[in-house]
C-alpha positions as CSV (number, residue, x, y, z in Angstrom):
1,M,0.2,6.6,-25.7
2,T,-1.3,2.8,-26.0
3,V,-3.0,2.0,-23.1
4,R,-2.3,-1.8,-21.9
5,N,-3.8,-1.3,-18.5
6,L,-5.2,1.3,-16.2
7,V,-3.7,1.3,-13.1
8,L,-6.2,2.9,-10.3
9,V,-4.3,4.1,-7.6
10,G,-5.6,6.4,-4.4
11,F,-5.8,6.6,-0.5
12,M,-8.2,4.0,0.6
13,G,-12.0,4.9,0.9
14,T,-11.6,6.8,-2.5
15,G,-13.0,4.6,-4.5
16,K,-10.6,2.6,-6.4
17,S,-12.5,-1.2,-6.2
18,T,-15.8,0.4,-6.7
19,I,-15.1,2.5,-10.0
20,G,-12.4,-0.1,-11.0
21,K,-15.2,-2.7,-11.5
22,K,-17.2,-0.2,-13.1
23,L,-14.8,1.1,-15.4
24,A,-13.9,-2.8,-16.6
25,E,-17.1,-3.5,-17.7
26,R,-17.3,0.0,-19.4
27,L,-14.0,-0.9,-21.5
28,H,-15.1,-4.8,-21.6
29,W,-11.5,-5.3,-20.0
30,R,-11.1,-7.7,-16.5
31,F,-11.0,-5.8,-12.8
32,I,-7.9,-7.2,-10.2
33,D,-7.8,-5.9,-7.0
34,A,-4.3,-6.0,-6.1
35,D,-4.8,-6.8,-2.6
36,A,-7.7,-9.8,-3.6
37,A,-4.2,-11.0,-5.9
38,I,-2.1,-10.7,-2.8
39,E,-4.4,-12.6,-0.5
40,A,-4.7,-15.4,-3.1
41,N,-0.8,-15.1,-3.8
42,Q,-0.4,-15.8,0.2
43,G,-3.2,-18.0,1.1
44,S,-4.1,-15.3,3.6
45,S,-5.8,-12.3,4.4
46,I,-3.9,-8.8,4.7
47,T,-4.9,-8.1,7.9
48,E,-3.4,-11.6,8.8
49,I,-0.2,-10.6,6.3
50,F,0.0,-7.4,8.7
51,R,-0.2,-9.3,12.0
52,L,1.9,-12.5,10.9
53,Q,4.5,-11.3,9.1
54,G,4.6,-7.2,9.2
55,E,4.2,-4.4,6.9
56,A,7.7,-4.7,5.5
57,Y,6.8,-7.8,4.1
58,F,3.7,-7.6,3.0
59,R,5.0,-4.4,1.1
60,K,7.6,-6.7,-0.6
61,V,5.0,-9.3,-1.4
62,E,2.7,-6.2,-3.1
63,S,6.0,-5.2,-5.6
64,Q,6.1,-8.5,-6.8
65,V,2.0,-9.1,-7.7
66,L,1.7,-6.0,-8.7
67,A,4.7,-6.4,-11.4
68,G,3.5,-10.2,-12.2
69,V,0.0,-7.9,-13.0
70,L,0.9,-5.9,-15.1
71,T,2.7,-8.0,-17.5
72,G,-0.5,-8.8,-18.4
73,A,-3.1,-6.4,-20.9
74,C,-6.5,-4.8,-21.3
75,Q,-6.8,-4.9,-17.2
76,V,-8.3,-2.3,-14.7
77,V,-6.1,-2.7,-11.5
78,A,-7.2,-1.7,-7.9
79,T,-3.7,-1.1,-5.9
80,G,-3.9,-0.6,-2.5
81,G,-3.4,2.6,-0.9
82,G,0.2,2.1,-0.2
83,A,1.5,0.5,-3.3
84,V,2.7,3.8,-4.4
85,L,4.8,4.0,-1.7
86,A,7.5,2.3,-3.5
87,Q,9.4,3.7,-6.3
88,E,9.7,0.5,-8.4
89,N,6.0,0.1,-8.2
90,R,5.3,3.4,-9.4
91,D,8.0,2.8,-12.1
92,C,6.3,-0.2,-13.1
93,M,2.7,1.6,-13.0
94,L,4.1,4.2,-15.4
95,A,6.0,1.5,-17.7
96,N,2.7,-0.4,-18.8
97,S,-0.1,1.6,-17.6
98,F,-2.2,4.9,-17.8
99,V,-2.5,5.8,-14.2
100,V,-5.2,7.5,-12.9
101,G,-5.1,9.1,-9.3
102,L,-8.3,8.9,-7.2
103,K,-8.3,11.3,-4.3
104,A,-11.2,12.6,-2.0
105,S,-11.8,14.7,1.3
106,A,-10.5,13.5,4.8
107,E,-14.6,13.0,5.3
108,A,-15.5,11.2,2.8
109,I,-13.1,8.7,3.7
110,I,-13.7,8.6,7.3
111,D,-17.3,8.0,6.2
112,R,-16.3,5.6,3.9
113,V,-14.4,3.5,5.3
114,S,-15.4,3.4,9.3
115,Q,-17.5,0.2,8.8
116,D,-14.9,-1.3,7.3
117,T,-12.9,-3.6,9.7
118,N,-10.3,-5.4,7.4
119,R,-8.0,-2.5,6.9
120,P,-4.7,-2.8,9.3
121,L,-3.3,0.4,9.2
122,L,-6.8,1.7,10.4
123,Q,-6.3,0.8,13.8
124,G,-6.8,3.0,16.8
125,N,-8.6,6.5,16.3
126,L,-9.9,5.9,12.9
127,E,-9.9,10.1,12.8
128,E,-6.6,10.5,13.8
129,R,-5.1,8.0,11.4
130,V,-6.8,8.8,8.4
131,H,-5.6,12.8,9.2
132,T,-2.0,11.2,9.6
133,L,-1.5,9.1,7.0
134,L,-3.3,11.3,4.4
135,E,-0.5,14.4,5.5
136,S,2.2,11.8,5.5
137,R,1.2,10.9,1.8
138,K,0.0,13.5,0.3
139,T,2.1,13.7,-2.4
140,A,2.5,10.2,-3.0
141,Y,-0.1,10.1,-5.7
142,D,0.8,13.1,-7.9
143,F,2.9,10.6,-10.5
144,A,-0.3,9.3,-12.1
145,H,-0.9,10.9,-15.3
146,V,-4.9,12.2,-14.1
147,T,-6.1,12.9,-10.7
148,I,-9.7,13.0,-10.0
149,D,-11.5,14.0,-7.0
150,T,-14.1,11.2,-6.0
151,T,-15.8,13.3,-3.1
152,A,-18.9,14.5,-4.8
153,L,-19.3,12.6,-8.0
154,T,-21.4,9.6,-8.6
155,V,-19.4,6.5,-10.0
156,E,-20.5,6.7,-13.2
157,Q,-19.3,10.6,-14.0
158,I,-16.1,9.3,-13.0
159,V,-15.9,6.4,-15.5
160,E,-16.8,8.7,-18.1
161,E,-13.8,11.1,-16.8
162,I,-11.2,9.0,-16.9
163,V,-12.6,6.9,-20.2
164,G,-12.5,10.6,-21.5
165,R,-8.7,11.1,-20.7
166,M,-7.4,7.8,-22.1
167,S,-7.9,8.9,-25.6
């Protein structure tokens, strides 16, 4: 398989952005945060898009931006946690990229996202929301070529594991 892009998928708080930046550095590729690309495209924060336009609108824009981004090459793309919910997004990722699923324990995720107020899907009881969303998405990331549990690994260990799996 010729790898044009590398896409990181996984639930929020699994390390997609942190690992993506280090991976791009290691590969000498460009790093793209899909959520940041959506915000640039819309001229608004994701929180505002959710609040003013709703999740359905956000998901539509997310699909359009992701498809546009993946026409490029030599990129490490960190997707939003819900990007995998649309079949068209999964198909696009698989057609153009090596897809790596990142996962972590619920406890690690809660710890990692507990201070982040910019996560519209986590309004209310954080622990309850994380467990509910994890349960509803438990098979959503199974399409990835490789899955890595980030709970107990360092960023460097994860990057080396991914680079090793690409060849």
